[in-house]
C-alpha positions in Angstrom: 118.9 112.9 71.9 116.5 109.9 72.8 115.7 111.7 76.0 114.5 114.8 74.2 110.6 114.9 74.0 109.3 115.7 70.7 106.8 118.6 70.8 104.9 119.9 67.7 102.3 122.4 67.1 99.7 119.6 66.9 100.0 119.4 70.7 99.7 123.1 71.5 97.3 124.0 74.1 97.6 127.7 75.0 100.3 130.5 75.8 100.7 133.0 78.5 102.9 136.1 78.7 106.2 134.2 78.6 105.3 130.5 77.9 103.6 128.1 75.8 101.8 125.0 76.7 101.7 121.7 75.0 100.3 118.4 75.5 102.9 115.8 77.1 103.0 113.0 74.5 101.3 109.8 75.6 100.2 111.3 79.1 97.0 113.2 78.9 97.3 114.0 82.6 100.3 116.2 82.2 101.4 119.3 80.0 104.8 120.8 79.2 105.4 124.6 79.4 108.1 126.0 77.3 109.8 129.5 77.2 109.2 131.6 74.1 110.3 135.0 74.4 112.9 137.3 76.1 112.5 137.6 79.8 110.7 134.3 80.2 113.7 132.4 81.8 113.7 134.7 84.9 110.0 134.3 85.3 109.9 130.7 85.0 113.1 130.1 87.2 111.4 132.2 89.9 108.0 130.2 89.7 110.0 126.7 89.7 112.1 127.8 92.6 108.9 128.7 94.5 107.2 125.3 93.6 110.2 123.4 95.0 109.8 125.6 98.2 106.3 124.4 98.3 107.1 120.8 97.6 109.6 120.8 100.4 106.7 122.0 102.6 104.6 119.2 101.4 101.6 121.4 100.7 98.5 119.9 99.6 98.3 121.4 96.1 94.5 121.5 96.4 94.8 125.0 94.8 97.5 124.5 92.4 98.5 122.4 89.3 101.1 120.0 90.5 104.8 120.3 89.2 106.5 117.1 88.2 110.0 118.5 87.0 112.2 119.7 84.1 112.4 117.8 80.7 114.4 118.4 77.4 112.1 119.0 74.5 112.4 119.9 70.8 111.6 123.2 71.7 114.3 123.7 74.3 113.9 123.2 78.0 110.5 122.6 79.4 108.8 121.9 82.7 106.1 119.3 83.3 102.9 120.2 85.1 99.5 118.6 85.9 97.1 119.2 83.1 93.7 120.1 84.6 90.8 118.2 83.1 87.2 118.1 83.9 85.8 114.6 84.7 84.5 114.3 81.2 88.1 114.4 79.9 88.1 117.9 78.4 90.6 120.4 79.6 89.1 122.7 82.3 88.0 126.1 81.1 89.4 129.3 82.8 87.5 131.1 85.4 87.3 134.3 83.4 84.9 132.6 80.9 82.6 131.9 83.5 82.7 135.4 84.9 82.3 137.0 81.5 79.3 134.9 80.5 76.2 136.1 82.6 74.5 132.7 81.9 77.4 130.8 83.0 77.6 132.7 86.1 73.9 132.2 86.8 74.2 128.5 86.1 77.2 127.9 88.3 76.9 130.6 90.7 76.6 128.5 93.8 79.5 126.2 92.8 81.6 129.4 91.9 80.8 130.8 95.4 81.8 127.7 97.2 85.0 127.1 94.8 86.2 130.6 95.4 85.7 130.3 99.1 87.4 127.0 99.2 90.4 128.5 97.0 91.1 131.4 99.5 90.9 128.9 102.2 93.5 126.7 100.6 95.8 129.7 99.7 95.9 130.8 103.5 96.1 127.3 104.8 99.2 126.1 102.6 100.5 129.9 102.7 100.6 129.9 98.9 102.1 133.3 97.5 101.1 134.5 94.2 102.4 137.5 92.1 98.9 138.3 91.3 95.6 136.5 91.1 93.8 136.7 87.7 90.7 134.8 86.4 92.5 133.9 83.2 95.1 132.0 85.2 92.4 129.9 87.3 90.8 127.0 85.8 87.3 126.0 86.9 87.5 122.3 87.0 84.5 120.0 87.3 85.5 117.0 89.2 82.0 115.4 88.8 78.5 116.6 87.9 78.1 117.9 91.4 81.7 118.8 92.6 84.1 121.5 91.3 87.4 123.4 92.2 89.4 126.3 91.1 93.1 125.5 90.2 95.8 128.2 89.8 98.1 127.5 86.9 100.4 130.5 86.6 102.1 133.4 88.5 102.9 131.5 91.4 105.6 132.8 93.7 107.0 135.9 95.4 109.2 138.6 93.5 110.3 140.6 96.6 113.9 141.0 97.1 113.8 139.4 100.7 110.9 137.1 100.5 110.0 136.9 104.3 106.4 136.0 103.4 107.6 132.8 102.0 108.9 131.7 105.6 106.9 133.8 108.4 103.2 132.7 108.2 101.8 136.2 109.6 103.4 138.0 106.7 102.4 135.4 104.2 98.7 135.4 105.2 98.8 139.3 105.2 100.1 139.2 101.6 97.6 136.6 100.4 94.7 138.8 101.8 96.0 141.8 99.9 96.5 139.9 96.7 93.0 138.4 97.1 91.3 141.6 97.7 93.1 143.1 94.6 91.7 140.0 92.6 88.1 140.6 93.7 88.3 144.3 92.7 89.6 143.2 89.3 86.8 140.7 88.4 84.4 143.3 89.2 86.1 145.9 87.1 86.7 143.2 84.1 83.2 142.2 84.3 81.4 145.5 84.7 78.6 144.2 82.3 77.6 141.4 84.6 76.0 142.6 87.9 76.1 139.0 89.2 79.8 139.5 89.7 79.4 142.3 92.3 76.9 140.1 94.0 79.3 137.1 93.9 82.0 139.3 95.7 79.5 140.5 98.3 78.6 137.2 99.1 82.1 136.1 99.3 82.9 138.8 101.8 80.1 138.1 104.0 
């Protein structure tokens, strides 16, 4: 029991479709994700399996939150991930917030454009497969007052029965391109009241 990490609602950060995220006690650079509903285990197992695949391939993790392994918690089995923080110490905010707010889009337009280009390049370079790419699952991290990056924190992996894209670069890159284009279409649709998003996508595709 001494190896069980005690979690509490005071340490709650956020939740996704299947998992809740909590602060890792006494380590501000990490968080713990714990399943909370039916169907979560299958989703988590798929993602963790893919993370292990990426670790074996020694990818850079420039585009992803790092994975540190499983732990036992007072809420059941958990998995430890990097907690993405800005240089100020605050937890980084999802990309969707910057796309939904026209003032934020305008303020960080050049940074967002560069970060999106860099994210796509990182996905292609390391051949990182995602189920989908959603702006709510990407954090816009300010590394300094001048430098920022985008980090995917959820929906990693490949659900196809025979995941050949995991092993053959040609199929991986084709799949990433398709997922990326669907992502760009989705952010235009989700932010139809913000004309800057269409411009942003146009600039990305040039």
